[in-house]
N, C-alpha and C positions, 0 to 999 in steps of 0.2 A: 725157929723163926721163918715160917714159910714165905712171908712177904719179901724176905731177903735171900732168894734163891741164889743170886749172884754172889752173895757173901759166903754161902756154903761152898760154892765152887772155888772162890778165892782162897779159902782156908785149906781146902783139899789140895789145890795147886801148890800152895806154900809147903805143905807137908810132902808132896811128891818131889818138890825141888830141893828139899833140905838135904845137904850133903850128896847131891846127885852127881854121879860120875859117868853116866851113860847118856846116850842120845835118845832114849825111849820117851814117848809121849802117848797120850791117848785123847780121843775125842769123846765127849759124853753130853747127854742131855739130862738135866736134873729137873724134876717137877714134883710139886705137892698139890694134890687135889683136895680142896676143902669143900666137902659136900654140904656143910652147914651154911656156907656162904655162896655155894655154887661158883667157886672161883678156882682157877688153875694158876698157880704161881710157878714160874719156870726160869731157867737160865741154860745157856749152852756154852760148852767149851769146844768150839769148832766143829760141832756135830752137824749132820744134815738136818734140814728143817723137818720137824715133826708135823703131824696133821691134826687139825680139828675139823671134823665134818659136822656141820650143823644139821639139824633134823630136816631142814628144807633142801639140803644138798649143797649148800654153800661150803666151799673148801677154804680154810684159813691156814696159812703156813705159820707154824710156831717157830720163830727164829729170834735169837738174841745175840748181841755182840759178845765175842769172847774167843780167845785163841785156844788151841788144844792145851790140855793140862800137862804139866811136867816140862814145859819149855823154858819159861822165865818166871821169876818171882821178884817182887810182888806183881800181881796182875789183877786188874779189875774186870769183873764179869757183870754184864747188864742183867738186872732183875726185871722181869716182866710179869704181867698178870692179864688174864682174860676171863670174862664170865662165861659160864657154860650153863646149859639148860637141859632138863630131861629130854631124852631123845638124841642128844649130841653124842658123838663118838670121838675118842682121842686115839690116834694111831702112833705108837712109838716103834721105831724100826732101825735096823742097821743098813748101811749101804749095800750089804750083801743081797738084800731083797731087790733093789732097783738095778744092781749090776750083775744079776744072775744071767748067765749066758746059755744059749742053746747050741746045738751042733754047728749051726751056721755062724756062730759067734755074734748073734744078735743079742742085745741086752733086753731084759724084761722092761726096764726103763721107768722113769719117774711118771711119765704121762700115763702109761698103762696102769701103774700102781694106783695113781690118784683116781683114774676112771673107775677102777675096780672098787676102791673105797667108797666112792660116791654111789655107784650102782648098788652096792650091797650094804648101805648104811642102816637099813632097817633090820638087819639080822641081829640076833643076840651076839655078844662077843664070842661065845663058844662056837656058834655056827660060822661066824665070820672067819675065825682063824682056821677052822677046818676047811672051809671053801678056799681060802687063800692058799693053804698048803697044797690042796689039789691043783689049783691053778698054776702055782709055781712048779709043781711036779710035771704037769702037762706041758708047760712051756719048755722045761729043760730036757724032757724026753730021755731021762737016764744019764745025762751028762753030769758028772760030779761037780758040785759047786766049788768055785775057787776061793770063796770067802764064807764067813759065817752068815747064816740067815736067821736073824732074830727079829721077832715082832711081838708086840703086845697090843691087844685091842681092849679099850675101856669104853663101856657104854654107860652113859649117865641115865639111871632109871628114875631117880627122884631126889629131891632135896632131903638131906638128913634131918631128922627130928631134933629140935633143941631139947636138951634135958636139963 
């Protein structure tokens, strides 16, 4: 049920909380991309805002209400949806990208990341991630990351053919 992304997170949260005896939790962003409708359905469990970069350069933050999973149960997670178009890009990432530090302890930062995404929106997803990897490496200049650095770039090429 892609239109009910929040329900998926709610069920996952309930399973994580079942007989829970520790204080561990996790943040996550869950999404389903329906190319036949050109719709993105999504929900968030306390994760940072993901990005939709429109082909004209407009940046849209993808956020939805929801606490980190594994804290409390039952919990409601907001389900949201947004239309996408050919030429749009979706960027999924962990906070290790924006919180990457260099030797001076400067952060790569949200603003730099968003600017990078807008400036390079016309690249293929493959070229985008290769260039981002290079930019992150150039920024940190050999300093070992203190957190995981994970990102996924999705480029909408066309609407799926109805069969």
